[in-house]
Phi, psi and omega in degrees: 000138180290135182289137180292145179301146178293155182282349181261156176209141186270007180290157186259140176229140172268135182292141180214153175251194185292353178270002183221135176259161182242156177250144184279056180260190191293341180258349187233127183231019182220151180238143170248148181288140178270194184297339179285347182245312172278091196268151171229102186213182182287147178294152180281152178290152178285144182211176179278158181287153177247165182283159178291145180285327183265111182278138180292145183299317180298324179295318179297313182294319179296321179296316180294320180293322178298317180297317180294319179296321179294317177297319178296321180296321178296317180296315180294328176298317179294317181295315181293321178297319178295322179292319179296323180282317187278331184299313179295337181282337186243357179229147177289143179299125177197168181303327180296315179293320179298321177298316179298318178297320180298318180293317178299318179294323177300313180290327179297310182292326176297318179296318178296322178296320178294320177300319179294316183290332184268015176294330180228154180301328182293333183282342182265116180234176177296328178294321177297314179301312183293317180297316180296314182296313181291323177297315180296318182293315182289326179285336183296328183293305179293328180295315181290332178287320179292317182277337180120129184293342178247027176273183178290356183303319180305333177297321178291326177297319177301317179298315180299319180295321179295332180276303185284330181293339179260020184290163179293322179281093188300318183299309180290329178299316180288319181292317179300314180295320180297320179295317180295317182292310182294325177299316178295316183298314181295316181295314181295315179294326177298320179289316182297318182274359177082009178288322177252138177293141181274087184251008186292160178299324175251090185293149180273353184296335181281354183254135179304149184301318181297322179291321178300313182296318179299315181294320181296334180267317186285325181299314175300327177296318177295323177300318179296322177295321178298318178297317179299317179294324179297316179292321178297319178298321179294315179299321178296321178295317178300317179295318180295319179296317181295321178295319180293322178294320178296320177296321178296316179299316181295318180296319179296320179294317179295322179296318179295318179293322179295320179298315179293318180297323178298318179295317179298320181295317179299319179291322181295323180290327181280329183275149179199166172098355181295141180086002180244167176287146178244182184290342178258358181301133181086354181262164175265130175235110187063236179258017186239137173265129187267142177248224185284162176284132178243001175190138181216135180220193185288336186244341183203165171228147186246132181247150167283126182238162179224128180293133187298322185269314186268339183078004181293139180283152178206161172256121183247118183255127179241134182283140176295139180299331183291339181244357182295338180273355179278115183302323181294311180296320180295323179297316178300316182296316182290331179298316179293321179294341181294346177284346182299137177084353179283154179301155180300133176238130182297141175062026174233135182301138179272131175253120185275319187205144175220117183202203178229151177283178180298334177261021174072019176280125179292140177216158177226132175251129184215180180302144171254113188254152173250134180143212182213157176274166184298324181299317180294321180295313180294325180294325185272326189234358178085196186301151173284157172288165179300319180297316178294323179295321179294320177298316176302314182298316181301311186287316179292322178299321178294317179296315179297317179297323177297320177295315181296327181296331179258013173083025180249126173257124184289310176070005178210045175289123181202167183303325181292340182257011175244114189252129179263105185263141176258138183233147180301131175078005181242132177265350182260128180294153177238122183266138182230137178273131181244174165062097179247030183294334179240020181293163177226137177267124180301149184067017176247140180274349185287128175223161179286326178217169176262109182054050177249169177277119181238121180142196182243126180308137180095339181234349178281157183279156181305322180294333176289328178292337178266358182074017180280173182294136178268149181224176175305332178296334178293318176293326177298318178299311181297321177299315177297322179295321178294316178298320177301313180297319184291326185269334182257338182093357178214152181289156180291337180227130181213169179186172183281342181208176184303311181299322180295319180294315180298318179297317180298318179298317187284327193230343183260147176270136180291151175290138178308135183306321182290342174281320179291318183228090188302343180288346179281143176291141180297339181299336180281341185303307185299323182292311182291321179292330175294318178297332182262019180295142180295326181272118181304328182291339182269356179276179177295149184293333181202166176302323180291329175297320176299316180298316181298319179293324176299314181294319179294327181293337183260001181257000000 
């Protein structure tokens, strides 16, 4: 088997937030979402919930079985009704005929009851299936004896075996069919050998003995073949459903990857200039001497910088003069710069300096990291292993908790903002949280919009889609969505356009991760789905609580 690509890469990336796009050149291997993705828009209207797109296998099988049982009940109702009407017309009144009528009426009323119960999916249960099957099997023996073991009744037995023999309840399906088959064989052989009196409506006396014996042996054999075909048909259906579900999972994953790739391509086409000199190259900005451009976007460009005294490398981001007068863009830029001077926080990008140049151009100097972001890793190699996912969760959970401890809500946790840095002499990747362009400081009144949607479609929390107040639980939701994406290969919420994604986040329940990606242990389902709960109060109390539950689920 080909070895999976390592999660590390030695390529260099300049840190960027949502105000800067990156180009896929030799120095840059990560993309940040621009204004079209880290959105600030009006909240979506409230609506009713919709059904899940991926139907559960048991639901499909139960629905198909209900339809077959209902059809069988209608046929048996017709056959029993014909027997109840015709039997008194063709047989003399006697206890034997009365017994036959009683059995026919029992099966008739049972069939009518089944027709009533199968009007809706909720009415059809395993108890209905078992009661109907056992009643039909037990009634078939006296009915065929009253009407005649070589009458048309065996045709109805074949129909019953094809219906009940393919049931979901394998044990009862086999037992019900076995009782019907053995009942016919014993009854038929009893009549053929003279052990039972031939009192049926269709007497066997008119048929040669050799033909009777042949029929008594071959008909049960055909019944057994019918049972075998019913089970084979069921297995084929299960296989077809599983294949269709796998195709659905693959299509959903490919659609999500295509959607992300389209966004990356659009940004790559718009961005240019990385690896070349810029208008600030060779100049001093704050305490940093700038070299070549390593990232350029619609709102800012990022330079490789060197600290004048220490020689330490840094990524220096300067805002374009054309957008510096935009209050919204300036607010985003200043929010990220607000981290400057704060104490070191693990797994959070360090901001060294945030100020303005001599010509009043805003700039931010921050860490220059080597590696790739999570979006690039997932795009190239697919889902992370469970071990890699737990490592990601531990480090990002620690970083997020550190931010929450000092009153900072990130509000835009997504794969593009989680960076996997490679370090000399270390075999273990180190994850770092980037981009604080839409962050919010608790106890601060400043927001980018008034009751607007702030975040990235597919990863923002339901309360963010309504423009409601964000809390640490909002970051927990986004954190859970990223882990879901990293472990399954597709986001928990997706759609063909922005409104569809927002609607899915607000109103649809995500498919359990182990259903999307069967290689995942089911123990992770409850933990990730709790993080993605619509109600913030029902989520984990903190990112570290989510990490602890993930680890406990695997022990």
